[in-house]
C-alpha positions as CSV (number, residue, x, y, z in Angstrom):
1,X,-0.1,-0.1,-0.2
2,X,1.3,3.6,-0.4
3,X,1.6,5.8,2.5
4,X,-1.6,7.8,1.4
5,X,-3.7,4.1,1.0
6,X,-2.2,3.5,4.4
7,X,-3.2,6.3,5.7
8,X,-6.6,6.5,4.9
9,X,-7.3,3.0,5.5
10,X,-6.0,3.6,9.5
11,X,-8.6,6.2,9.6
12,X,-11.7,3.6,9.2
13,X,-13.2,1.6,12.0
14,X,-12.7,-1.5,10.2
15,X,-8.7,-0.7,10.7
16,X,-9.3,0.0,14.4
17,X,-11.8,-2.9,15.1
18,X,-9.1,-5.7,14.6
19,X,-5.5,-6.7,16.0
20,X,-4.3,-7.3,19.6
21,X,-4.7,-4.2,21.7
22,X,-2.0,-3.3,24.3
23,X,-3.1,-3.7,27.9
24,X,-7.0,-5.0,26.8
25,X,-7.8,-1.7,25.4
26,X,-6.7,1.4,23.1
27,X,-4.6,1.1,20.1
28,X,-3.6,-2.3,18.5
29,X,0.0,-3.2,17.7
30,X,-1.1,-3.7,14.0
31,X,-2.4,0.1,14.1
32,X,0.4,1.5,15.8
33,X,2.7,-0.1,13.3
34,X,0.9,1.1,10.3
35,X,1.3,4.5,11.9
36,X,5.1,4.1,11.5
37,X,4.7,2.6,8.5
38,X,3.7,5.8,7.1
39,X,6.0,7.8,8.4
40,X,8.9,5.8,7.1
41,X,7.7,5.4,3.2
42,X,7.3,9.4,3.4
43,X,10.8,9.7,5.0
44,X,13.9,9.9,3.0
45,X,16.0,6.8,2.6
46,X,19.2,8.2,4.0
47,X,17.3,9.5,7.5
48,X,16.3,5.8,8.1
49,X,18.2,4.6,10.7
50,X,18.8,1.1,12.5
51,X,16.0,1.3,14.4
52,X,13.5,2.1,11.0
53,X,15.2,-0.8,9.6
54,X,14.4,-3.3,12.4
55,X,10.7,-2.3,12.3
56,X,10.5,-2.5,8.5
57,X,12.2,-6.5,8.8
58,X,9.5,-7.1,11.8
59,X,6.8,-5.9,9.2
60,X,8.0,-7.9,6.5
61,X,8.1,-11.0,8.8
62,X,4.5,-10.5,10.4
63,X,3.2,-10.3,6.4
64,X,5.0,-13.5,5.5
65,X,3.6,-15.6,8.5
66,X,0.2,-13.8,8.1
67,X,-0.3,-14.6,4.7
68,X,0.3,-18.4,5.0
69,X,-2.7,-18.2,7.4
70,X,-5.1,-17.4,4.7
71,X,-8.4,-18.4,5.4
72,X,-10.4,-20.1,2.9
73,X,-13.1,-18.4,0.8
74,X,-13.5,-14.9,0.3
75,X,-11.3,-13.0,2.3
76,X,-12.6,-9.1,1.0
77,X,-14.1,-8.2,4.6
78,X,-12.3,-10.4,6.7
79,X,-10.3,-9.4,10.1
80,X,-7.3,-11.9,7.9
81,X,-7.5,-8.9,5.5
82,X,-7.7,-6.2,7.8
83,X,-5.0,-7.0,10.0
84,X,-2.5,-7.3,6.9
85,X,-3.5,-3.7,5.4
86,X,-3.0,-2.1,9.3
87,X,0.5,-3.8,8.6
88,X,0.5,-1.9,5.1
89,X,0.0,-5.0,2.8
90,X,-3.6,-5.3,1.1
91,X,-3.9,-9.3,-0.3
92,X,-6.5,-8.3,-2.7
93,X,-4.0,-6.0,-4.5
């Protein structure tokens, strides 16, 4: 997803409805990651540091693991897809 697409997605109720919430409430881990991904996508490559690169490795690992758990049938309106989208990947594209 582009930074703009992800930023728009993160504002939706569907985006906020999925994922593991820290301390039983508030923002999910994936939603917080999505906000950081938007920042990283908009940053200049030369401005990225080791912490940024570590986060992107974490994102890549999450997406690869989650894709292997694809449910059967239509995934258009599923928590599985919404969770991946929070992490910057739309499996429908």
